[in-house]
N, C-alpha and C positions, 0 to 999 in steps of 0.2 A: 534537423532529420525530419523527413516526411514519410507518410505511409499511405500507399495508393492501394485502393481494394476494388478495383475492376470496375464492374457496371452496377455496382450496389447503389441504392439510392442515397441522396445526401445525409438525411437524418440516420439511417443505419450506419454510413461511413463515419461520421461524427461518433456515433456511440462506440464503435468498435476501435476507432482511434483513442477514444478517451480511456477504454478498458486497457489498451496496450499501454498507454501512457502510466497508468495507475500501477499495472504489474511491472513496469520497468522501474519506477521511482520505488516502489516497495522492495524489489530485489535489490536495487542499488543501496538502499540505507537500512535494509533488513528490519523494515517497520511495516506495520500494517497501513493500509489505506481504507478509509471508511467506504462501505458498500452501501447503495441504495440512497446516496446524497448527491444531488447537483446543485442545490441552491448555494450560492456564495456566502449569504448571511447565516445560515444553518452550519455551512462548512466552518466558518470562521468560529461560531459559538461552539462547536464540537473541539476544535483545535484549541481554544483557550481552555475549556473545561478539563481537557487532556493534559495541558501543560501546567496549570495553576489552580484554577477555581471555577467552580460550576457557573455556567453563564447560559442563559436562554437566547434563542435568536431575537426574541422580542427587545432584550436589553441591548443587543448589537445595534439594532435599528433605532431605538429611542436615543442611544448615545450618539450615533451620527447625526439624527435630526437635530437634537439639542445643539450639537457643534455648530452646525449650519445655521440655526436661528439666530445664534450670538452673532453672527456676522452682519456688519452694516458699513455702509459708505465704500471707501476704496477696498476694503478686505472683501466685501461682498461682490464688487465689480471684478476683482481679480480671479475670485473663485469661479464667477459665471463665464468669464473669458476662457478660463482653463477647461470648464465642462464644454464649451464650444468646440475647442481644438482638441481635446483629448480622444483618441480613437475608440476607446472602450466606454466612452460615456454615452448615455442614453440620448442625450441631444445632439451628438455627433452622428450617432448610427442613424437617427430618425431625421436627419438633415434639417435641424432648425436654422433658420437663414442667418440670424445674428444674435449678439448678446441681449438686445433689448426683447427680441421675441422669447428668449429664454427667461428673462426677467418676468414676464407678463405670466409665465406658467410655472413659476418657482414654487408658490404655495401649493400648487396642485401638484406639483412632483414630490414634495415633501410629505403631502398627504398619501400619495400612493406609497411611499416608502413605510408607512405605518402597518401595512397590511404584510402579514406573515405568510411564509410560502405554503403552509397547509390550508390557508383561507382560500387560495387560488384553486386547490385541488378539491375542496369538500364544500366550499359556499358558492352560492350563486351571487357573484358580486355584480354592482352596477358596471354598465358598459364604459363609464369615464374612469373607472378605476384599471390601470394596467400595471404589470408586472415590470418594474423597472430594475436594471441589472445594477450589480456592484462594479464601480469602475475603479481604476487604479487611484484616482484622487480620493475616492472614499477610503481605500486601503491605507492611503497615507495618513489620513486623519484618524482612522481608528488604530493604526500602528502607534501614534502618538497619545490618543486617549487610553489605551490599555498598556501603553509602554511596553510594545512587543516588537520584536523584530520579526518581519512577516516575509518569508520566502515563497514565491510563486515560480513552479515549474511548468514548463510548456513542452508540447511535442515538437514543434518546428521553430523555436527560437530559444535564445539563452534566457536562463531564469532571471527573475527580477526581485530585488530585495527592497523592501520598505522598512525604515527604522525611525524610531521616536526622534521628534525635533526637541532639543534641549531639554531631555529628561532622562530619568534613571531606567535602565533596561531591566525589566522584570521576568521576560519569558521570550522563547524563540518558537514561532509557529512556521509550519510548512503546508502550503495548499498546492494542489494540482489543478491546473486550469487549461481547458481545451474548448474553445468556441464559447458556448454558453453553460458549459458544465463544469462544475467545482467539486472537490473533495479534499478533505483534510488528512493529512498523514498523521498517525495515532502512535500508540507505543511499540515496543520491539514485538517481533512475531513470538507467539507462544512457543514455548520450548517442548512442544508435544512430540515433535519428531528427532529429539535429541540423538537417538540412536543411529539415525539414517546415516549411511556412508561410513559406519565405523567398522573397525576390524575388532572381531570378538573371538573368544575361546568358549566352545559348547562345552557345558557340564551339567551335573544332575540329571543325566539321562538313563541312570541306572533303572533297568526293569521296563523300559518303553522300547518301541520299535526302532528307535534311533540310537541306541546305546553303542552301537558301533561307531558313531561319530564324536564319542565322547574325547574330550580334549583335542578335537580338531579346530583348526583356525577357521573361521567363517567371516564373510562379508555382508553386512546389513544392509537390505535393499530398501528403496522408497516404500512407504506405506501404500497398500492397495485400499480403495475406498470401500470394497465389498468385503474385506476382511474385518474381524472384531479389533478394536483398538489394543487389546492385550496380546495380539498376535503378531510377531515380527517375522517376515520372509529373510531367510538367510541363505547366501550362495555358498555352498561347500563344492569346490571345484566345479563339476559341470552339473551339480545337483542344486535343486532349490528346495529349502525345507521349512516347514513353519514351526516356530519356537515361542516358547512363554519367556517374559522378561527375566525371569530367576534363572533361567538356564543360559543366560548370555552374560559372559565377563568381559567387559570392554577392556582392552590392552591398549597402553601408548606405545610410541615409537620404540622406546627401550626395550618394553617387553616383547615387542614383535621381533625385534633384532635377536634378542635372546632366544625366543621361541623358534626362530628360523634356524638357529645353529645348534638347537637341542634334539634329542631324539624323541621328545614328546609331540612335536609338531613338525615331522619331517616333510620337507618339500615345499615349505611355505613360500608363496610369492603373492605379495598383495595384489598383483594386477592379473595373475593368471590362475590362483587356486593351487590345490595340490600337484605335484609333479605326476607324470603318468606311472602307474603302478601303485601310487599312494593312497588313492581315494578308496573308501570301503567297497565291498562287492555289490554290484547291482542285480538284485534276482538271482544270485547265486554265481553270476558272471564275474570273474576277477577284473579290477581295472587295469586296463592296458593289455589285455588279451586280444587275439585276433576276432573273436566273437563280439566282444564288446566293441571294437572298433567298426 
């Protein structure tokens, strides 16, 4: 999948594409995707905290650095070779010539990894400290350290999955990645809009201006931001009315079929509203009359 946004500058395009990707993944999985997070290390920390236990970005970084410092000899040589070839690696993106050049900068690289994302935003760091990205080699190492299956979704390529090597699986994390931006998928979306798109029967309207709509079927519309949270907009035929939660009785399909066949809710059609002539009068004009039409 690709998303082209005309003549907008590259940074704006990437930001909009990232927002599109987050919304898409959120809708597909019915889960929240974290806002205002782009750092991969912080994203992974939030993902682990959501899935199993509280973890800080600092712990993610220190775990990765400790794992790398333990490597010596052929194991370190193999890692440096992978860092040279892997396209998401800092050394590949900055075009280090060979493994030996990476080896000379390895301790400096690990030192740069110790700095957290907030420090680059709030502190005046020395010029020799750079913000190194998390690459897919790092993700594989961290998947093993935290015994996590890590799925990474992209906008323009297939999702990748990193699993622990010869260790028990404790958790499953899902990250969203586009260019330099990352975000974790969190818990299920809050059920604050549970009534939306539901078929209801209106009741408890005695003594109000809407009492003529008592026992009428209605369809609950999407929430409007400028409306109070306790107010629901419902569609009754061609009319849209504000209702309180206690005035709405949610009915299932069986009740809807029964209501459609009964005299209490004549003309019920879930897609079209009441039949012509069945809606309450509007300002004294009968529904279905010539004046009303």
